[in-house]
TORLUMKE-179353 format. One record per residue (C-alpha): x, y, z; chain; residue number from 1. Coordinates in pm, 1 decimal. Layout:
<node east="X" north="Y" up="Z" marvo="A" miza="NUM"/>
...
This chain:
<node east="13276.2" north="-1040.3" up="-475.8" marvo="A" miza="1"/>
<node east="12976.7" north="-1073.4" up="-345.3" marvo="A" miza="2"/>
<node east="12794.1" north="-764.7" up="-240.3" marvo="A" miza="3"/>
<node east="12800.9" north="-656.5" up="122.1" marvo="A" miza="4"/>
<node east="12484.6" north="-460.9" up="90.5" marvo="A" miza="5"/>
<node east="12134.1" north="-674.8" up="128.8" marvo="A" miza="6"/>
<node east="11821.3" north="-558.7" up="-143.4" marvo="A" miza="7"/>
<node east="11510.1" north="-468.2" up="43.8" marvo="A" miza="8"/>
<node east="11352.0" north="-747.5" up="-59.6" marvo="A" miza="9"/>
<node east="11572.6" north="-1028.6" up="61.3" marvo="A" miza="10"/>
<node east="11598.2" north="-867.8" up="399.2" marvo="A" miza="11"/>
<node east="11262.4" north="-842.5" up="426.3" marvo="A" miza="12"/>
<node east="11213.2" north="-1202.8" up="263.1" marvo="A" miza="13"/>
<node east="11448.7" north="-1333.1" up="604.5" marvo="A" miza="14"/>
<node east="11313.7" north="-1134.2" up="786.3" marvo="A" miza="15"/>
<node east="10906.5" north="-1249.0" up="776.0" marvo="A" miza="16"/>
<node east="11001.1" north="-1638.3" up="738.6" marvo="A" miza="17"/>
<node east="11190.2" north="-1588.0" up="1075.8" marvo="A" miza="18"/>
<node east="10910.8" north="-1375.3" up="1253.8" marvo="A" miza="19"/>
<node east="10692.5" north="-1658.5" up="1085.3" marvo="A" miza="20"/>
<node east="10961.3" north="-1918.1" up="1250.9" marvo="A" miza="21"/>
<node east="10909.3" north="-1776.3" up="1553.1" marvo="A" miza="22"/>
<node east="10524.8" north="-1771.8" up="1543.9" marvo="A" miza="23"/>
<node east="10481.4" north="-2121.2" up="1511.6" marvo="A" miza="24"/>
<node east="10748.0" north="-2179.3" up="1726.5" marvo="A" miza="25"/>
<node east="10547.6" north="-2001.3" up="1962.4" marvo="A" miza="26"/>
<node east="10189.0" north="-2179.5" up="1849.3" marvo="A" miza="27"/>
<node east="10342.9" north="-2556.6" up="1880.5" marvo="A" miza="28"/>
<node east="10493.2" north="-2450.9" up="2255.6" marvo="A" miza="29"/>
<node east="10176.3" north="-2350.7" up="2303.8" marvo="A" miza="30"/>
<node east="9917.4" north="-2616.0" up="2212.7" marvo="A" miza="31"/>
<node east="10214.3" north="-2839.9" up="2413.1" marvo="A" miza="32"/>
<node east="10119.0" north="-2661.5" up="2733.1" marvo="A" miza="33"/>
<node east="9739.3" north="-2634.0" up="2627.5" marvo="A" miza="34"/>
<node east="9706.3" north="-3052.3" up="2590.7" marvo="A" miza="35"/>
<node east="9849.0" north="-3131.1" up="2939.5" marvo="A" miza="36"/>
<node east="9614.3" north="-2918.3" up="3035.6" marvo="A" miza="37"/>
<node east="9323.5" north="-3051.9" up="2932.8" marvo="A" miza="38"/>
<node east="9167.7" north="-3267.3" up="3196.0" marvo="A" miza="39"/>
<node east="9036.9" north="-3612.1" up="3110.2" marvo="A" miza="40"/>
<node east="8722.5" north="-3519.1" up="3284.4" marvo="A" miza="41"/>
<node east="8677.6" north="-3297.4" up="3013.1" marvo="A" miza="42"/>
<node east="8843.1" north="-3552.4" up="2715.1" marvo="A" miza="43"/>
<node east="8549.0" north="-3821.1" up="2862.3" marvo="A" miza="44"/>
<node east="8248.1" north="-3600.1" up="2899.8" marvo="A" miza="45"/>
<node east="8303.7" north="-3452.2" up="2493.9" marvo="A" miza="46"/>
<node east="8301.0" north="-3890.8" up="2399.8" marvo="A" miza="47"/>
<node east="7972.4" north="-3905.9" up="2555.5" marvo="A" miza="48"/>
<node east="7842.4" north="-3601.1" up="2432.3" marvo="A" miza="49"/>
<node east="7979.4" north="-3774.2" up="2082.8" marvo="A" miza="50"/>
<node east="7853.9" north="-4082.6" up="2193.0" marvo="A" miza="51"/>
<node east="7485.7" north="-3957.8" up="2230.9" marvo="A" miza="52"/>
<node east="7455.3" north="-3801.0" up="1925.1" marvo="A" miza="53"/>
<node east="7548.3" north="-4092.5" up="1721.9" marvo="A" miza="54"/>
<node east="7289.8" north="-4280.8" up="1913.3" marvo="A" miza="55"/>
<node east="7015.8" north="-3970.7" up="1829.1" marvo="A" miza="56"/>
<node east="7158.0" north="-3941.0" up="1459.8" marvo="A" miza="57"/>
<node east="7155.1" north="-4314.0" up="1413.7" marvo="A" miza="58"/>
<node east="6815.8" north="-4363.7" up="1523.4" marvo="A" miza="59"/>
<node east="6866.3" north="-4560.4" up="1913.8" marvo="A" miza="60"/>
<node east="6823.7" north="-4330.2" up="2057.7" marvo="A" miza="61"/>
<node east="6501.6" north="-4069.2" up="2102.3" marvo="A" miza="62"/>
<node east="6504.3" north="-3745.7" up="2073.7" marvo="A" miza="63"/>
<node east="6312.3" north="-3615.2" up="2416.5" marvo="A" miza="64"/>
<node east="6564.7" north="-3856.5" up="2553.7" marvo="A" miza="65"/>
<node east="6845.2" north="-3717.8" up="2400.5" marvo="A" miza="66"/>
<node east="6781.9" north="-3429.8" up="2557.8" marvo="A" miza="67"/>
<node east="6755.1" north="-3554.6" up="2904.0" marvo="A" miza="68"/>
<node east="7063.3" north="-3755.2" up="2857.3" marvo="A" miza="69"/>
<node east="7272.9" north="-3440.2" up="2709.2" marvo="A" miza="70"/>
<node east="7117.9" north="-3243.7" up="3000.9" marvo="A" miza="71"/>
<node east="7244.0" north="-3452.7" up="3243.6" marvo="A" miza="72"/>
<node east="7575.9" north="-3462.7" up="3127.7" marvo="A" miza="73"/>
<node east="7644.0" north="-3100.3" up="3114.0" marvo="A" miza="74"/>
<node east="7482.7" north="-2982.3" up="3377.7" marvo="A" miza="75"/>
<node east="7794.4" north="-3241.8" up="3538.5" marvo="A" miza="76"/>
<node east="8083.2" north="-3093.5" up="3321.0" marvo="A" miza="77"/>
<node east="8296.8" north="-2884.8" up="3554.8" marvo="A" miza="78"/>
<node east="8321.6" north="-2582.6" up="3402.9" marvo="A" miza="79"/>
<node east="8678.6" north="-2422.2" up="3402.1" marvo="A" miza="80"/>
<node east="8751.8" north="-2794.2" up="3298.9" marvo="A" miza="81"/>
<node east="8569.9" north="-2748.3" up="2904.9" marvo="A" miza="82"/>
<node east="8682.1" north="-2373.1" up="2934.1" marvo="A" miza="83"/>
<node east="9011.9" north="-2508.1" up="2875.6" marvo="A" miza="84"/>
<node east="8890.7" north="-2750.4" up="2621.1" marvo="A" miza="85"/>
<node east="8789.1" north="-2492.2" up="2452.9" marvo="A" miza="86"/>
<node east="9016.3" north="-2247.8" up="2514.9" marvo="A" miza="87"/>
<node east="8774.9" north="-2019.7" up="2597.7" marvo="A" miza="88"/>
<node east="8996.2" north="-1659.0" up="2690.3" marvo="A" miza="89"/>
<node east="9182.3" north="-1704.8" up="2347.6" marvo="A" miza="90"/>
<node east="8918.9" north="-1766.3" up="2187.4" marvo="A" miza="91"/>
<node east="8684.5" north="-1450.5" up="2371.8" marvo="A" miza="92"/>
<node east="8989.2" north="-1215.9" up="2443.2" marvo="A" miza="93"/>
<node east="8887.5" north="-1005.1" up="2136.2" marvo="A" miza="94"/>
<node east="8551.8" north="-1078.0" up="2029.9" marvo="A" miza="95"/>
<node east="8338.8" north="-806.4" up="1822.2" marvo="A" miza="96"/>
<node east="7992.4" north="-830.0" up="1972.1" marvo="A" miza="97"/>
<node east="7714.8" north="-767.9" up="1730.2" marvo="A" miza="98"/>
<node east="7485.9" north="-401.6" up="1763.6" marvo="A" miza="99"/>
<node east="7190.1" north="-673.1" up="1779.5" marvo="A" miza="100"/>
<node east="7170.8" north="-1007.3" up="1808.9" marvo="A" miza="101"/>
<node east="7468.1" north="-1277.6" up="1909.9" marvo="A" miza="102"/>
<node east="7793.0" north="-1295.4" up="1756.4" marvo="A" miza="103"/>
<node east="7876.8" north="-1662.4" up="1674.2" marvo="A" miza="104"/>
<node east="8185.8" north="-1780.5" up="1771.6" marvo="A" miza="105"/>
<node east="8346.1" north="-2129.7" up="1565.0" marvo="A" miza="106"/>
<node east="8685.7" north="-2337.8" up="1700.3" marvo="A" miza="107"/>
<node east="8820.3" north="-2653.7" up="1753.3" marvo="A" miza="108"/>
<node east="8868.4" north="-2849.6" up="1962.3" marvo="A" miza="109"/>
<node east="9221.0" north="-2999.1" up="2028.6" marvo="A" miza="110"/>
<node east="9379.2" north="-3286.8" up="1895.1" marvo="A" miza="111"/>
<node east="9504.3" north="-3470.9" up="2166.1" marvo="A" miza="112"/>
<node east="9426.4" north="-3785.2" up="2242.8" marvo="A" miza="113"/>
<node east="9052.9" north="-3919.8" up="2439.8" marvo="A" miza="114"/>
<node east="8957.9" north="-3657.7" up="2156.1" marvo="A" miza="115"/>
<node east="8722.1" north="-3757.9" up="1901.5" marvo="A" miza="116"/>
<node east="8790.3" north="-3694.5" up="1575.8" marvo="A" miza="117"/>
<node east="8485.3" north="-3676.2" up="1394.5" marvo="A" miza="118"/>
<node east="8210.7" north="-3524.7" up="1544.0" marvo="A" miza="119"/>
<node east="7840.3" north="-3656.9" up="1608.4" marvo="A" miza="120"/>
<node east="7727.6" north="-3260.3" up="1670.0" marvo="A" miza="121"/>
<node east="7796.6" north="-2858.8" up="1508.4" marvo="A" miza="122"/>
<node east="7898.1" north="-2634.1" up="1789.8" marvo="A" miza="123"/>
<node east="7951.1" north="-2262.1" up="1828.0" marvo="A" miza="124"/>
<node east="7994.2" north="-1986.6" up="2144.3" marvo="A" miza="125"/>
<node east="7755.7" north="-1718.0" up="2117.7" marvo="A" miza="126"/>
<node east="7846.0" north="-1435.5" up="2214.8" marvo="A" miza="127"/>
<node east="7593.8" north="-1107.0" up="2369.1" marvo="A" miza="128"/>
<node east="7637.9" north="-808.9" up="2517.5" marvo="A" miza="129"/>
<node east="7361.7" north="-727.4" up="2813.4" marvo="A" miza="130"/>
<node east="6998.5" north="-675.0" up="2664.2" marvo="A" miza="131"/>
<node east="7102.5" north="-840.2" up="2314.4" marvo="A" miza="132"/>
<node east="6953.4" north="-1170.9" up="2235.9" marvo="A" miza="133"/>
<node east="6925.4" north="-1489.5" up="2100.0" marvo="A" miza="134"/>
<node east="6624.9" north="-1428.4" up="1937.2" marvo="A" miza="135"/>
<node east="6340.7" north="-1627.2" up="1904.0" marvo="A" miza="136"/>
<node east="6313.5" north="-1925.1" up="1666.3" marvo="A" miza="137"/>
<node east="6213.1" north="-2282.4" up="1637.2" marvo="A" miza="138"/>
<node east="6374.7" north="-2586.3" up="1457.0" marvo="A" miza="139"/>
<node east="6367.0" north="-2831.6" up="1179.4" marvo="A" miza="140"/>
<node east="6479.1" north="-3160.1" up="1205.3" marvo="A" miza="141"/>
<node east="6753.5" north="-3081.5" up="1436.3" marvo="A" miza="142"/>
<node east="6881.4" north="-3104.8" up="1827.9" marvo="A" miza="143"/>
<node east="7003.9" north="-2862.9" up="2001.4" marvo="A" miza="144"/>
<node east="7141.7" north="-2803.0" up="2346.6" marvo="A" miza="145"/>
<node east="7248.8" north="-2462.6" up="2495.4" marvo="A" miza="146"/>
<node east="7517.1" north="-2487.1" up="2821.2" marvo="A" miza="147"/>
<node east="7593.9" north="-2133.3" up="2970.5" marvo="A" miza="148"/>
<node east="7945.0" north="-2068.2" up="3022.3" marvo="A" miza="149"/>
<node east="7954.5" north="-1679.0" up="3125.1" marvo="A" miza="150"/>
<node east="7691.9" north="-1394.4" up="3264.3" marvo="A" miza="151"/>
<node east="7311.6" north="-1439.4" up="3350.6" marvo="A" miza="152"/>
<node east="7087.7" north="-1467.3" up="3064.8" marvo="A" miza="153"/>
<node east="6671.1" north="-1485.5" up="3075.2" marvo="A" miza="154"/>
<node east="6579.6" north="-1791.7" up="2896.0" marvo="A" miza="155"/>
<node east="6178.0" north="-1843.2" up="2761.3" marvo="A" miza="156"/>
<node east="6118.2" north="-2227.8" up="2568.8" marvo="A" miza="157"/>
<node east="5754.6" north="-2289.3" up="2433.5" marvo="A" miza="158"/>
<node east="5659.6" north="-2597.4" up="2256.9" marvo="A" miza="159"/>
<node east="5570.4" north="-2579.5" up="1919.1" marvo="A" miza="160"/>
<node east="5135.1" north="-2705.9" up="1933.1" marvo="A" miza="161"/>
<node east="5103.5" north="-2668.6" up="1547.7" marvo="A" miza="162"/>
<node east="5196.5" north="-2531.1" up="1231.1" marvo="A" miza="163"/>
<node east="4988.6" north="-2266.8" up="985.4" marvo="A" miza="164"/>
<node east="5074.4" north="-2206.5" up="688.0" marvo="A" miza="165"/>
<node east="5186.0" north="-1854.7" up="832.2" marvo="A" miza="166"/>
<node east="5201.2" north="-1905.7" up="1246.1" marvo="A" miza="167"/>
<node east="5345.2" north="-2118.4" up="1465.1" marvo="A" miza="168"/>
<node east="5075.5" north="-2184.3" up="1745.9" marvo="A" miza="169"/>
<node east="5330.9" north="-2195.3" up="2070.2" marvo="A" miza="170"/>
<node east="5311.7" north="-2255.6" up="2470.0" marvo="A" miza="171"/>
<node east="5545.2" north="-2113.2" up="2664.9" marvo="A" miza="172"/>
<node east="5720.3" north="-2417.7" up="2901.6" marvo="A" miza="173"/>
<node east="6004.9" north="-2201.3" up="3049.1" marvo="A" miza="174"/>
<node east="6063.8" north="-1837.1" up="3140.7" marvo="A" miza="175"/>
<node east="6342.8" north="-1795.8" up="3386.8" marvo="A" miza="176"/>
<node east="6715.5" north="-1648.8" up="3464.7" marvo="A" miza="177"/>
<node east="6968.7" north="-1946.1" up="3360.7" marvo="A" miza="178"/>
<node east="7329.1" north="-1806.1" up="3485.7" marvo="A" miza="179"/>
<node east="7689.1" north="-2040.8" up="3397.7" marvo="A" miza="180"/>
<node east="7629.1" north="-2401.4" up="3389.0" marvo="A" miza="181"/>
<node east="7304.4" north="-2416.8" up="3354.2" marvo="A" miza="182"/>
<node east="7146.6" north="-2534.5" up="3028.5" marvo="A" miza="183"/>
<node east="6846.3" north="-2596.5" up="2848.7" marvo="A" miza="184"/>
<node east="6767.7" north="-2811.6" up="2509.2" marvo="A" miza="185"/>
<node east="6548.7" north="-2833.6" up="2226.9" marvo="A" miza="186"/>
<node east="6430.0" north="-3133.5" up="2028.1" marvo="A" miza="187"/>
<node east="6109.8" north="-3152.0" up="1733.2" marvo="A" miza="188"/>
<node east="5844.6" north="-3302.2" up="2064.8" marvo="A" miza="189"/>
<node east="6001.2" north="-3053.7" up="2358.9" marvo="A" miza="190"/>
<node east="6050.2" north="-2693.9" up="2405.2" marvo="A" miza="191"/>
<node east="6105.5" north="-2620.5" up="2071.7" marvo="A" miza="192"/>
<node east="6166.6" north="-2277.0" up="2039.2" marvo="A" miza="193"/>
<node east="6433.2" north="-2082.8" up="2260.4" marvo="A" miza="194"/>
<node east="6479.3" north="-1733.8" up="2291.0" marvo="A" miza="195"/>
<node east="6790.8" north="-1599.2" up="2511.2" marvo="A" miza="196"/>
<node east="6835.7" north="-1273.6" up="2547.6" marvo="A" miza="197"/>
<node east="7157.5" north="-1097.8" up="2798.5" marvo="A" miza="198"/>
<node east="7088.2" north="-982.3" up="3088.1" marvo="A" miza="199"/>
<node east="7460.0" north="-945.5" up="3201.4" marvo="A" miza="200"/>
<node east="7771.5" north="-856.0" up="3018.1" marvo="A" miza="201"/>
<node east="7905.9" north="-985.0" up="2804.9" marvo="A" miza="202"/>
<node east="7726.6" north="-1310.1" up="2817.8" marvo="A" miza="203"/>
<node east="7850.6" north="-1640.3" up="2604.3" marvo="A" miza="204"/>
<node east="7666.6" north="-1921.2" up="2563.0" marvo="A" miza="205"/>
<node east="7815.1" north="-2271.8" up="2460.2" marvo="A" miza="206"/>
<node east="7592.2" north="-2371.9" up="2121.7" marvo="A" miza="207"/>
<node east="7610.6" north="-2805.5" up="2035.5" marvo="A" miza="208"/>
<node east="7348.3" north="-2880.5" up="1752.8" marvo="A" miza="209"/>
<node east="7267.2" north="-3249.1" up="1610.4" marvo="A" miza="210"/>
<node east="7140.2" north="-3189.8" up="1236.9" marvo="A" miza="211"/>
<node east="6891.9" north="-3444.5" up="1072.6" marvo="A" miza="212"/>
<node east="6776.6" north="-3610.2" up="1332.9" marvo="A" miza="213"/>
<node east="6379.4" north="-3645.3" up="1198.3" marvo="A" miza="214"/>
<node east="6419.0" north="-3949.7" up="916.8" marvo="A" miza="215"/>
<node east="6113.0" north="-3816.9" up="661.5" marvo="A" miza="216"/>
<node east="5992.7" north="-3525.1" up="747.6" marvo="A" miza="217"/>
<node east="5968.5" north="-3275.5" up="444.0" marvo="A" miza="218"/>
<node east="6045.2" north="-3033.4" up="633.7" marvo="A" miza="219"/>
<node east="6403.4" north="-2910.0" up="572.5" marvo="A" miza="220"/>
<node east="6635.9" north="-2881.6" up="845.3" marvo="A" miza="221"/>
<node east="6697.8" north="-2525.3" up="981.0" marvo="A" miza="222"/>
<node east="6564.0" north="-2255.2" up="1222.4" marvo="A" miza="223"/>
<node east="6205.9" north="-2055.7" up="1173.3" marvo="A" miza="224"/>
<node east="6214.0" north="-1748.6" up="1338.2" marvo="A" miza="225"/>
<node east="5844.9" north="-1584.1" up="1499.2" marvo="A" miza="226"/>
<node east="5730.1" north="-1296.1" up="1703.1" marvo="A" miza="227"/>
<node east="5642.5" north="-1504.0" up="2038.6" marvo="A" miza="228"/>
<node east="5449.3" north="-1157.2" up="2131.4" marvo="A" miza="229"/>
<node east="5143.4" north="-1228.9" up="1829.7" marvo="A" miza="230"/>
<node east="4733.1" north="-1310.3" up="1871.2" marvo="A" miza="231"/>
<node east="4699.7" north="-1501.8" up="2244.5" marvo="A" miza="232"/>
<node east="4437.9" north="-1841.3" up="2236.9" marvo="A" miza="233"/>
<node east="4288.6" north="-1968.6" up="2499.0" marvo="A" miza="234"/>
<node east="4493.5" north="-2228.4" up="2674.6" marvo="A" miza="235"/>
<node east="4744.0" north="-1987.9" up="2730.4" marvo="A" miza="236"/>
<node east="4846.5" north="-2090.9" up="2368.9" marvo="A" miza="237"/>
<node east="4974.0" north="-1810.3" up="2105.8" marvo="A" miza="238"/>
<node east="4955.9" north="-1758.3" up="1698.2" marvo="A" miza="239"/>
<node east="5294.5" north="-1616.9" up="1658.3" marvo="A" miza="240"/>
<node east="5343.3" north="-1539.6" up="1324.2" marvo="A" miza="241"/>
<node east="5619.4" north="-1679.3" up="1066.7" marvo="A" miza="242"/>
<node east="5934.6" north="-1383.4" up="1003.4" marvo="A" miza="243"/>
<node east="6281.6" north="-1368.4" up="832.2" marvo="A" miza="244"/>
<node east="6554.2" north="-1404.2" up="1061.4" marvo="A" miza="245"/>
<node east="6561.6" north="-981.8" up="931.6" marvo="A" miza="246"/>
<node east="6281.8" north="-887.7" up="1098.9" marvo="A" miza="247"/>
<node east="6351.8" north="-1113.7" up="1407.7" marvo="A" miza="248"/>
<node east="6646.4" north="-937.7" up="1451.3" marvo="A" miza="249"/>
<node east="6555.1" north="-640.6" up="1459.0" marvo="A" miza="250"/>
<node east="6240.9" north="-659.4" up="1667.2" marvo="A" miza="251"/>
<node east="6438.9" north="-847.4" up="1959.0" marvo="A" miza="252"/>
<node east="6796.9" north="-858.6" up="1798.0" marvo="A" miza="253"/>
């Protein structure tokens, strides 16, 4: 005769399985509904950005030319469509903002027809509280673009004029307010150093970065943190001290 009562372990196992099935079903339904909301224009935009990254890494497009072309694409994108493409509301609904600096949010593009399966660039979204910054830094062997998704930020760029053993000689090129839909770019040759500070809360920045864009360089592919408030030189130049991330975050995060 089978027992009329069910063990706690058996009950819990079955209940968990039912909840898991329900959760999976809800996830699949959400994915199908989400896929239906993705606009063809956003998918074409993503494919075009991806192709530019391939051209840059394949050395058929120079870095400064990539900056120009990717900026043209970034300002043309329909921002609400892009937010749907990255499922922005879900991604940001429970953000744990960093006390200093930015919080990096990772995400994946939906697996729908037309979306590239292999990306030529890395991606993330920076989330910042008011007054917090993506701290001042330059780049080695990288091309980077920022697109403001939400909030207003003060954006500053500098040309990297000369490298010294413990310093970087920089010259300011951009210092203005950036609002949603506006963008800026970085390469080894133009506007190499940038610094973005949130002036409203919250603020979100879409970041894409293409690595290994300067064949033959001896410099590692990386960020290079600086203190831009350095020694003032003739011609509007500044000798900025090279620092580590921890100090950069303490000073400017």
